[in-house]
C-alpha positions, 0 to 999 in steps of 0.5 A: 543263579538258583535265587534268580530262578526262584525270584522269577518263579515268584514274580510269575506266580504274582503276575498270574494272580493279577490276571483277569481270567475270562469265564468258561462261558465267554471262552466257549462263546468265543471258541464257537464264534471262531469255529463258525467264522472259520467254516464260513470263510473256508466255504466261501474260499472253496466256492470262489476257488471252484468258480475261478477254476471252472472259469479258467478251465472253460476259457483255456480249454475253449481257446485250444 
């Protein structure tokens, strides 16, 4: 049992050494891209929701 765990740890270390890790600059660029796209998507969805809620409120309150 202990031998299997040791072998698995060795295999994991060997696999992590083969990984092509991205540079810090690439990670930061990707992170900022995600943040900017998320902000614009959130603003768009908020605006669409606001327009739809005002439109529905106008039609439903007008029919009463």
